N, C-alpha and C positions, 0 to 999 in steps of 0.2 A: 942727310936722313934717308932711311930707306922706306920713303912714303909710298911709292909706287908699288913695290912688292907686297906692301900690307894691303893696299886697296885691292890688288889682284887676288889675294886669298880671301878677302871678304866677299868679292863678286864670285868667286868659285864656290864657297860654301853655300851662297844664295842659290846659285844655279842647282846645287845638288838637292836642296830641300824642295825646290819647285818640281824637279823630276820626280821625286819621292811622291809628293802630293798628286801628281798626275797620274803615277801608277797606280795609286790607290783608287782614284776615280774609275779607272778603266777596268778594275776587278769587280767594283760594285755593279756596274750597268748591266754586265751580262745576266745577273741573277733575276729571274723572272719566274715564268711559268714551269722552266724546267726544274727549278729548286723548290717549288711549293711541297709542302707536306700533306700527305693523303690523311684526313680526319677517320679515326677508327668509329665503327658504328656504337652508338650508346646502348649500353645493356638495359633491358627492361623485363619485367614480369608481366605476363598477360593471361587473360581468362577468356576461354572460348564460350560464348553466349548460347544459351538454350531457352527456350520457352518454359515459364514456370506460373505456378498460380501464387496469388498473393491475397491476403486479407487486410483490407484497409481499416484501421481501427482508430478511435481515438481514446484519449486518456484522462480519467477524472481521478483526483486524489481524495483519500477518506481516511477514517480512523477506525481501527478494531474496537468494538463494544461488546459486552457480554450479551448473550441472548436474554437472560433473566437477572434482575437485581431485585432483591427483596431486604427488609429490615427484620430484625428479631426485637420485640419489645416486651416488657413486663405488663401484665395485666393488673398487677396490684402494687401500691407503693411499698417501699421498704428497703433496708439496707441489704446490699449483696453480700452474702456470707461465703459464697464459693463461685468460681468460674472454672470450666472444664475444657478450654481450648486455648490456642494461641492464634494470632493473626497469620493468616496464609494456610491454615489447617483445612484439610477436606472434612466436610461434614456431611451425614446422611439426614434425610427427612424425619424429624422427631428426636434428633440426638439432643441430649440435655446441654444446654450452653451455661446457665446461670442458675443459682438458688438463691431466693429472697428470704431474708429473716422473717419467720411468721410468728414470734414468741408473744407479741402484743395481741395478734389475732386469736392465737390459741387460747390465751388468758380470757379473752372475750367470748370464747366458745364454752369455757367452762361456766361463765356467768349466765349464757344463754340456755345452757342444759339445766341449770338450777332453776331458773325462770320457767322452763318448760315443765318440768316436775311439779312446780307450784301451781301452774295453770291447769294441769290435769287434776290435781287434788282438788282445787276450787270447782272446777266444772263437776267433778264426782259429788262433791258436798252439796252443791246447789240442785243437783239432779235428785238426791234423796230428800232434800227439803221441798222440792217441787211435788214429789210423790205424796208427802205428807200435808201438802197444802200451804207450805210455810214459805215458798218461794215462787216468784212469778215467771211467767214465760220469757219476758224480757230480761230479767237476770240471768236465766240459763243460756239465753242467746249470746249476751254479751260476754258470758264466760267461754262459750264455745269459740266466739270470735277472737278472744284474747289467746286462746290456746292454738288456733290456726296461725295467728301472727308469729306466736313464738316458734312454732315449727318451722315456719317460712325463713324467719331470721336465721335460725340455727342452721338451715340447709343452705342458705346462701353464704353463710361465714364458713361453712365446712368447704364449699366449692372453692371460694376464695383462698383458703389455706392450701386446698388442694392444687391450686395454680401458682404456687409459690416457686416452681420450676419453670424457667424459659426453655423452650424448645426451638429447634432450627425449623423454620416453616417449610423448607425445602432443600433438596441435596445440592451441594456446590461447594464452594471455597470460601472462607472468611477473609474478605477483601479488607475490611476496616473493623477493628475492636473498639467500640466507643466508650466502654465501661471496665472498671476492674473490681476485684473483690475489695470490700471496705467502703466502697462509694454508695450513694443513695440512688436508688432507682425510682423515678416517678412512673406512675401508670401510664402506659402508651408512648413513653419516650423510647427512641431508638438505642439499643445496646450493641448492636453488631449488624454489620451489612454483609449479607451473602450473596455470591455471584454465581451463576452457572454460565461457563463460558465453553461448553462442549460444542456449542454452536456460536460462531462469531457473526456479529451483524455489522455491516459497513454501510454508512448512510452516505451516499455519492450526490454530490449536488451538479445535476446535469444542466448546461446552458439551454435555453429555450431553443437556440438555433439546431441542437442535436437531439432534442427529445424524441423526435419521430424515430430514431434508430434504437430507442429502448423499449423492448417487449418485456411483459411479465412472464415469468418462467423461463427466460432466456438464460443459457449457461455462458458465463463470462470468464475470462482469465483474470486472476487477481494476483499481483506481485506484492509480496512482503519483503521490502529491502533489508530489513533487520535480520531476516533469516536467509536471505539471498535465494528465494525460492519463489516458485509461482504455483498456484492452486486454483482449481475450480470453484466458482461461486455461482449461485443461482439468484436471480432477480425475484423476489417474493411480492415486491409492491412498487408501484410508482405513483407518486402524489398527483392528484388531478389539478391543484391549484399551485402556481408558481409563487415563490416568495415575492413579496412587494419590494424587498430592498435589495435582492441580489439578482431577481428574475432568472433564478434556478428552479429546477424541479428535483425532488428528492426521490431517489431509487434506493431501495433497501435491499441490499444483497447479503444473503445468508452463506456461510462457509462452514462446512464440516470441520470440526476441530476437536475429534475424540482424544487425540493424543495430547492435547492441550499445549502444543508447541507455539500457537499464536497466542501472545498475551493481550489483554486489554489494553488499549493505548498506543499499540503499534501502528505506524503508519502504513497505508496501503494504496496501490495504484491499480484502478480497475480499467480493464480495456474492453470498450464495447465495440461490436462489429459494425462498421458502416456500409461496407461493400466488398464482395468476393469477386476477384479478377482472375480469368483463366487465360493461359498462353500469352503472357506479356513477358516482356524483357526487364529484368531486375538488375542492377548494377551496384557495386558498393559506393557509397556517397563520397568517399575519399578519392575515387577515380574521376570525378566531375571538376572541370575547370571553368572558371568564370572568365569569358572572353569578352571582347568589345560588343559583340552581337548577342550576347546571353550565354547560357550554358553550353559547354562543349565537352567532348571526350576524344581520346586519340585511339586509333586503331592500326593495326599492322596489316598492311596490304599484302595479299597472297598468302600462300602456304609454307614458304620457306622459312628457315631459321632467321635469315638476315632479309631485311626489306624495308621499304619507305613507310614512314608514320603518316597517317593521315588525319586530318582534324574533321570531326563531324559536329554539325551543329544539333543540339538536343532539344526535344520538348518533353519535358518531365510532368509526372503526375504525383499519385500519392506516395509516401515513403514513411520509413522508420528513422530512428537516429542513425542507422548504419547503412540502409538501403533505399534505393529510389527506384520507382517504375518509370520506365522510358517508354513514351507513347510514340515518339518518331525519332529517327536519326540513327537507330541501330537495328540490326537484324540478327536472327538467330545464326550462328556460325561465324560471326565477326570475332576477331580476335582483339579484345580491349585491353589495351595498356593499363595495368593496375598501380605499377611503381616504376619510376624513371621516366615519366611523362611530363613532369614539371619542368620547364625550361626548354623543351624541344619545339621545334618549329615543323610546319608542314613539309612533307617529302624529305625530312632528316632521315638518314640510315639508322636502322636500330637492329640490335640482335637480341633474339629472345633467349634469355638464361633460365626462366622457369616458366612453365605454362600449365595451367588448370584448366578443367572443363566442368561447366556447371551440369549438374543432373537436371534431365528433363521432368519437371514436377507438374506438368500441365494435366496429367491423368491422376497422379497420386500425390496430393500435397501434404507436406510434412506438418503434422498439427502444432509442433513446437513453434513454427513460424508464426502461428496464428496468434499467439500471445506476445509478439515482439513489442517492443517499447514503441510508443507514439514518437511522431517528429517533435522536435523542440518548440515549433510553433503550435503544435496542438497542445502539448503539455502546458505551455504557457497560457493558452488560450483557456484551458480548463480550469486555470485558477481564477 
């Protein structure tokens, strides 16, 4: 048997595999610092900060209500024989709304007129008899009293018949039509509701902790979410006593609505001014990071397009839903990283791909910012 040559082949193959494995190990070991790949700078967007003005506000919710609400009613009972309007129509002061059936009352007037003629003739007859000494003074006085009563009853009946038409007590719009032709109207029962909403009134319930910031005659910003618009309102009245259940004070805010764009029942957000700050640093809320030691922001060090990112610890103050005032940690001229900062570490290399500059509003404050939304915490607290 060729046993020895077979073993020689096996040993030779094993030696070749060992040499191959040793060769692979020797190629991996030299890989080290020389083969490290350089990490490209992370792209970021930045904002060059400038001092600005800021109005700290708090928000209170309310509902738009018409300035005046009145009801139209009939002064006399009767069946409604005609109506002259539809719900939602605009009406003027004194405009006809309903006509009440007066046939029964008119028939009664005919009887009263007949009784009046009879009372006049009776008085004339007794006065002739009195002149002849055939009637006493008491008889003549009683006849005169009967005549006066007949005249009074006839006059009142004619007035009642003249009031069979129901008129609008003021100019406005018919919010609710409460009766139709063919129905019976009782005296004094409401037949229609007329509203005047050329001025809108919003009743804001202000927490007692904030009532010191609300002044009568103050101009406030009012958001109407349904119309996606902000209008000016004026505080007309502030209640002296707080509600015993909610511990809030009522502020009555009037809003001009001559175009009738704001409808009664729409929700409103009123922004009351708490404090006006000048020359402060304002940054977008999205640029803030939550670190182990509190709020942080990242800036680009230097003026070059590529530079290291630095972490700044922040002390923040008032804010809106979108912006926050920074009391400490950032300075004018800092290049704040707006986008691309999440996941970065301190001293990481970044490359600026877009940079904007804040306008210096410390001297000339944009009034549109004045009516900005309150922060989420403020809005929740106002509820």
